[in-house]
C-alpha positions in Angstrom: 26.8 -114.2 136.9 29.7 -114.2 139.3 30.7 -117.5 140.8 30.3 -117.8 144.6 33.9 -117.5 145.9 34.5 -118.6 149.4 37.4 -118.9 151.9 39.2 -122.2 151.6 38.5 -124.7 154.4 40.9 -127.5 155.6 38.9 -130.1 153.6 39.9 -128.2 150.4 43.6 -128.9 150.9 43.5 -132.2 149.0 42.0 -131.0 145.7 44.0 -127.7 145.9 47.2 -129.8 146.2 46.1 -132.0 143.3 45.4 -129.0 141.0 48.6 -127.2 142.1 50.7 -130.3 141.7 49.5 -130.9 138.1 50.5 -127.3 137.3 53.9 -127.9 138.9 54.6 -131.1 137.2 52.9 -130.6 133.8 53.4 -126.9 132.9 55.9 -124.1 132.7 53.4 -121.8 134.5 55.4 -122.0 137.7 59.2 -122.5 138.1 58.5 -124.7 141.1 59.5 -128.3 140.6 58.7 -129.8 144.0 55.1 -130.9 144.4 53.1 -129.5 147.4 52.3 -131.8 150.2 48.9 -132.0 151.8 50.4 -130.6 155.0 51.9 -127.6 153.1 48.6 -126.7 151.5 46.8 -127.2 154.8 49.3 -124.8 156.5 48.8 -122.3 153.7 45.1 -122.4 154.1 45.5 -121.8 157.9 48.0 -119.0 157.5 46.9 -116.8 154.7 44.0 -115.9 152.5 43.0 -118.7 150.2 39.8 -118.5 148.2 38.1 -121.2 146.1 35.6 -121.4 143.3 32.6 -123.8 143.6 33.0 -127.4 142.4 36.8 -127.3 142.9 37.1 -125.2 139.7 40.1 -123.2 141.0 41.7 -121.3 143.8 43.6 -118.1 144.5 45.8 -116.9 147.3 48.2 -114.2 148.1 51.1 -113.8 150.6 54.2 -111.8 151.3 56.1 -110.7 148.3 59.5 -110.8 150.2 60.4 -111.3 153.8 61.2 -108.3 156.0 59.2 -105.4 157.4 60.0 -103.1 154.5 57.8 -105.3 152.2 54.9 -105.8 154.6 52.5 -103.8 152.4 53.3 -105.7 149.2 51.8 -109.1 148.4 52.3 -111.6 145.6 49.4 -113.7 144.3 48.6 -116.9 142.6 45.4 -117.8 140.6 44.9 -121.4 139.3 41.9 -122.8 137.4 41.4 -126.4 136.5 42.9 -127.0 133.0 39.6 -128.0 131.4 38.0 -124.7 132.6 40.7 -122.2 131.6 39.6 -119.5 129.2 36.0 -119.5 130.6 36.2 -116.4 132.6 36.8 -118.0 136.0 40.2 -116.4 136.7 39.0 -112.8 136.6 36.5 -113.1 139.5 39.1 -114.9 141.5 41.7 -112.2 141.0 39.1 -109.4 141.6 38.3 -111.1 144.9 42.0 -111.2 145.8 42.4 -107.6 144.9 39.4 -106.5 147.0 40.6 -108.6 149.9 44.1 -107.3 149.8 42.9 -103.7 149.4 40.6 -104.1 152.4 43.6 -105.5 154.4 45.4 -102.3 153.6 48.0 -103.8 151.3 49.5 -101.2 148.9 50.8 -103.3 146.0 49.9 -106.7 144.5 52.7 -108.3 142.4 52.4 -111.0 139.8 55.4 -113.1 138.9 54.6 -114.7 135.5 56.6 -117.2 133.5 57.6 -116.0 130.1 56.2 -119.3 128.8 52.7 -118.0 129.8 51.9 -115.0 127.6 48.2 -115.5 128.2 48.8 -114.7 131.9 50.5 -111.4 130.9 47.5 -110.4 128.8 45.1 -111.5 131.5 46.9 -109.3 134.1 46.9 -106.4 131.7 43.2 -106.7 131.4 42.9 -106.7 135.2 44.8 -103.4 135.5 48.3 -104.7 136.2 51.3 -103.0 134.6 54.5 -104.7 133.5 57.3 -103.4 135.7 60.1 -105.9 134.9 61.4 -108.6 132.6 64.1 -110.8 133.9 65.5 -112.9 131.1 66.4 -116.6 131.7 66.2 -116.5 135.6 64.1 -119.6 135.9 65.1 -123.2 134.9 62.6 -126.0 134.4 62.3 -128.9 132.0 65.8 -128.3 130.6 65.1 -124.8 129.5 65.8 -121.3 130.7 62.7 -119.2 131.3 62.0 -115.5 131.6 60.2 -114.0 134.6 57.7 -111.1 133.9 56.9 -108.9 136.9 53.7 -107.1 136.9 52.1 -105.0 139.6 48.8 -103.3 140.6 48.6 -100.4 143.0 45.9 -101.1 145.6 46.0 -98.4 148.2 47.6 -95.0 147.6 49.7 -93.8 150.5 48.4 -91.7 153.3 50.7 -88.8 152.8 50.9 -87.7 156.5 51.4 -91.2 157.8 54.0 -92.1 155.1 56.1 -89.1 155.9 56.6 -90.6 159.4 
């Protein structure tokens, strides 16, 4: 049975911030070291797609890969599940939901930036149809160690040949 995934509401900001900040401060999953404020998470919920699992089990979002109009069709995503619930199959429906949403929004590529300290995430993305397209050794620094960045991507929408030729 698939969990009921819904769009995040403003009242979800507090638990999302708590989950995200635990990942920021306690893991090497993200290279970010500055905790998210309630206002930042609230702004994210208002500005871009953010989806949540029931019972505050996890959340997922995507946003621009890089600034500038040339990257407008490419998005980067994040999927986070409560630590006690990891490995129970909750990440896959969240990521499938993001993929479906981004595909429907006509995005062409979804990118995953994965810490080399998180090989389980690489395997997860492979199972979800992502291909590794890059490995950047020692580009991240956290907790007094240099970390690799693994780049993976999934093609969502193939180009419309006539439109893409201009």
